N, C-alpha and C positions, 0 to 999 in steps of 0.2 A: 344548534351545535356549534355555530360560529361564536355565540355569545359565550358558551362554556370555554372555548379554546382561546377567547379574546383575539379573533383573527383580523380585527381592525375593520375599517370601512371597506365596502365593496360597491363597485359602481360598473355600469356597462359602457364601454367605449364605443361610440357610434361609428368612429372612423375605422377601427379594426374588428368591431362587432365580436368582441371576445371579452371574457371575464377578466377583470384585473384587480389586483389586491395590493394594498399597501403592505410593507414588510412589518409584521406586528411584534417582532422580537424586541424586548426592552433593551436599553443600551447597556445595562450592566450585565445582562445575560450574554449579550453578543461579545462584550469585552472579555469576559471569563472564557468564553468559548474559543475566541481567537488565541488567547493565551494558552489555553489547554492544547489546541491544535499545533501551535508553534512548539510546544514542550515535547510533542510526540518525536521530534527529530532529536531530543535530548533525553530519551528515555533510559540511556545508559548511565546517567549521573544520578546520584543519590544524596539527598540532604541529610537523611538520617539512615540508620541501618535497615529500618523497615519500610521506608517510603522514598519512592523516586519522585521527581518533580512532576511528571504527568499524573502520577497517583494522586498526588496532593491537590493538584488542580482539578483532576477528574472528580474527587469527592466534593470540592467546592461548587463545580458545575452541577452536579447532582443535587446538591442542597438547593441551589438557586432555582433550578428547574422544578424540583418539588414544591418549593414554596411559592414561586411566582408564576411559572409558566404553565403548570398542570399538563405538560406536554406528554407525560407518560400515559395519560388517559387516552391518548390517540393510539389506535391499533397499529401495530407494526406492519411493514409489507411482507409479502409472502416468503422471501428467503429467510427471514428471521426465525420463522417457525421450523424450518429445516435445521438451522443452527442450534435452535432450542432442542430439538430431537437429539442431535449429536451431543449437547451438553447433557442432557438427561441420561443418555447412555454411558457417558463418563462417570456420572453419579452411580449408576447401577454396576459399573464395572468393578467397584470395591467388593463385590461378592466373590470374584475369582482372582482378585489381586494378590499378588505376593506380598506378604506383610512387610517385607524389607522396603517396598516402595510406597508405604501408606503415606509417609510425609510428603513425598512427591505428589502423590494423588490430591492431598489436601491443598498443595500449593496450585496445582493445576485447576482444581475446582474454583479457587478464589480467582485466578487469572482469567479463566475463560469467561466466568460470570461477569467480570469487569468489562470484557471485550463485548460481550452481548449487550450490556447497558449502554456502552459507547456506541455501538451500531444503532440501537434504538433511538438515542437522543440525536445523534449526528444525522441519521437519515431524515429526520424531520426539519432540523435547522437548515440543511443545505438544500432543501427544496427551493429556497429562494436564491436566485442567481448572484444576488449582490452579496449574500453571506457566503456562498460556495467560493466566490472570487476572493473575499476577504479571508477565508479560511486557507485557501491555496497559497495566497500571498503570505500569510503568517507562517505557514509551514516553510515556504520556499526561502523567505529571507532569513529566517532563523537558521536553517541548515546552512545557508551560505555564510553566515556570520560564524557558525561554530567551526566550519572548515578552514576559514581564514584564521581563526584564533589558533586552530591546531597547527596550521603552517607557520605561524609566527613563533611556535614553540612555547607558548604559554603554559605554565605548569598546571597539570590536571586535565588538559584537553586531549592529550594522547598519553595513555597510561604506559608504565613499564611493562605491565602484563601483555598489552596488546602488541608492543614492539618485540616481546619475546616470542609471541605466538605467530604473528604476521609479519615481522620484519618491516621492510619498506612499504608494505601494503596497509600497515597501520594508519588509520585515519583519525576518527573522532571517538574518544573514550575507549571502550573495550568491544565496540560493535564489530560483528563479523563484516570483512570486506565485501562479501557478496550482498549482504543486507544493505550496506552503506551505498552500493551501487544502485540497488533497488530504490532506496530513499532519494537518491540523487536523481533518478529518473522522473520523479514527480515535478520538481522545479523545471527540468529540461523540457518536459512535454507542455507544462503549463506556459512558460515563456515562449515556447514555439507557436503555441495556440494564440497567445496574445500578439505576437509579431504578425502572424497571418491575419488575424482579425483586424488589426490596425491597418494592414495594406489594403484589405478588402473594403474598409470604410472610408479611408483617407487616400488610397491610391498612391501611397508612398511608404518608404521604409524607415523605420526609426532605428538607427544604428546601435543604440545603446543595448538593444536585445542581443546583437552580435557579440558585444562585450561579455554579457552575462552568460550567454550560451558557450562562448569560448572558454570561460573560467570553469563552467560546469564540466565541459569535455575534459579539461586538464584534470579536474577532481575524479571523474569517471575512470579515466585511465589510470590514475594513481591507485585506485582500489585493486586493480589487476584482475577484474572480474570479466571472464569472457561471455559467461551466461547472462550477466547483467547488461552487457553492451547489446547483446542480441535481443533482450527484453525491451530495452529502451528504443531500439530500432523498430521492433514490432509495434510499440506504441505509436511511434512517429508514422508508420505506415497506416495504422488505423485512423490516425488523426487526419491524414491528408485525403484518404479515400472514403471517408464517411460524412464529408462536408464540403460544400462549394465554397472555397475561399478566393473565388474569381481567378483561379489559376487554370491554365490550360493543362491538359493531361501531361504533355511532355514537361511542363514546369514542375509538376508533382513528382514525376520521375526523376528530374533533374535534382530536386531537393533531396530525394532519398538516396540517389547515387553520391551527391556531394557529402551527405552525412556519413555514408559508408566510408567514402574516400578520407575524410577527416578523421574518423575514428581509426582507420587502418594506418594512416600516416602517423597519427599521434601515438598509436599503439607500438608501432615499430621504431619510433624514435625513443621510446623507453625500453632499456635492455631488459628488465625483468618481464615486462609485458610482451616484448618480442620473443623471449624464450618461451613463455607460456603458450602463445599462438603457434610457434614452431613446433612444439611438442604435440599440440592438438592436431595439426595439419599433417605432420610427417609420422607420428607414432600412434595417433588416436587417443593421446592421453587427455583425459578430462578430469584431472585431480582425483583420480580413483573412482570417478563416477562410472566408468566403464566396467568396473567390477561390482560397485555398490548396486547399481539399478538391477543387474540380473539376479543378484542374490536377494535383493528386496523383493522382487516379483516371485521368487521361489518360496520365500517366507509367507507371502499372501496366499499362494496356493496351498501351503501346508496347513494354515489356520485361517480359512477364508471368513468364517462367520463371526467370531468373537475376538479375533486378534490375540496378542501376547500380553496385553496389560500395559498400563502406563509406565514408562521408564525401562521395564524389563526388555522390551524389544530392541532397544539400543545395545544390550549385552548379548543378545542372541546374534544380531547382525554383526557386531564387532568381530568376534573370532573368525567369521566366515570370510572376512576380508583382511585378517591379520592385525586386528586392533583389539583392545579390551573392550571397548564400546565404540559404536559408530552411528552417526546419523544417516538416515537414508537420502539426505540431501533433496527432498521433494516433499512438500506439504501433503500431497494426496496419498503418497505411500505411507508417509508417517502416520496419519489417521487411520489407514487400514491396518497398519501394524498394530496400533494401540488397541483399537476397538472393532476391528473386522469390518465386513461390509454391512452388518446391522447397525453399527454405530457410525462408521466412517462415511457410507454412501450419502447419508443425508448431508454431511458438510460438503461433499462434492456436488450434490445437486444444488444446494444453496448457492455455492460459488458460481456454478454455470448459470443459474436462474438470475443472479445479479447482472451477469453479462448480457443476457437475453434482454432484460428490462432496459439496460442502458442502451442497447443497440436499437430497440423499438422506438426510443425516444430521442435518437440522435438528432432529429430535425425540430426538436422542441425548444423550449426556452433555456434548458440547460445545454443544448447543442451536443456535439459530440465528444466533449471533454471528458464526461464520465466513462464513456466506452473506451476511449483511448488509455485512460487510466486503468481500467479494468484489464485490458489487453496487456499492459505493463505488468500488473499484479499477477495475471495468470502465468505469464512466462517466467517471472521472478520466482514464483511459488514452484515452478517445475524444476528450477535450478537449485533452489535452497529451501530448507524447511522454515518458512516464515509464516506459517499458519497462526502462531501466537504473537505475531508482531502487531502492535497497535497500527502501524501504517498499513498493513493489509486490511485490517478491519475498518479503517478510515475510509480506504478506497472502496471497499464493499458497501460501506453506508452511502457513499456518494453515488455508486452505481445503481443501488436499489431504491434511490430517493425520488426518482422521476416519475412516479405514477400517480400522485395525489393532488398537488396544488398547481393551478395554472396561474401565471402571472405575466406581467408585460416584460418585454425585452428591455433591459436597461441600455442606454446608449453607451458606446465606448467612452471610457474616461481617461484623459490624458494623464 
């Protein structure tokens, strides 16, 4: 089997008494994969009317994988099959679909199909810690560059449409501010992990991490997303309490408290963010979620098995909360609205199973980083409907990747 998949040379290390493997991925495949992952933070930009940058790079990656790697012959991990069940049910839902939404159904079929392929390929590639770190670096640095360019006011990086819709909360492209906060959570957790790992191995702090984390906090506050901040804090808590960073317990609590204090201080120094938090604390205002969630749950109770059909559920929820159409602002309610428990529960089970796999392997060679990112994705998807976001599926692929290949721990690289 190793020969079929070209897994490279295998040897037994007598000192560690464990199986070790060289990273077998060819350099061209790795470069295209890194470019593809970097482009996930730019999925709101289109080179042509029919293709975004990630889509073009994704097709290129698929071609190289098919021709060179034969990676698709490797069986996917268990969560993939639950997501495949969800996808199959979307296909079948055309039988009771409102004809008005047929074009929307075709678009979703193509979109979810791409996401499944993305998860399949990525879950194999990031089995190797070196490639996982490279992918996270590519994503993080690209996102930071995009936010800087948008701050500089360079044409095209903040659209007029976004400014009309979100005002001061507009960030990069036309991406929703809540999704942008979720995306910013990935580099925040990654650089926090790198900083703590460096401290554990070198017993000293590298201050450049504080500069990067400080800038990310500024951008996170700029999005004005309250749920996004809670999601990032949840990921940090998971990071600190699922791995020994040579920190005493009170040090971990101190880092968490310090993170909260920094977020609160930065939030209340921003007039818009301060206003949003005060509305939440004093009036229970959650950007209409206090109305949307109860109505969404009532909708699930009315049609629990098959749901309302793709697209149509938005126009049923909308009038109930005073709009023409409205998103349930929750990925799990979204899939239950579309295809009911028969189609949506496999998506939820697959999502949870990814977290279980990441948690079980938190002391392995990929460490606790996949689990911390999964917690971020779980909380973010509870606050916004990011079920169709490539970033969500990228994290699910990372979380479900740690079951198959054992490899050596690479030393921390300066």
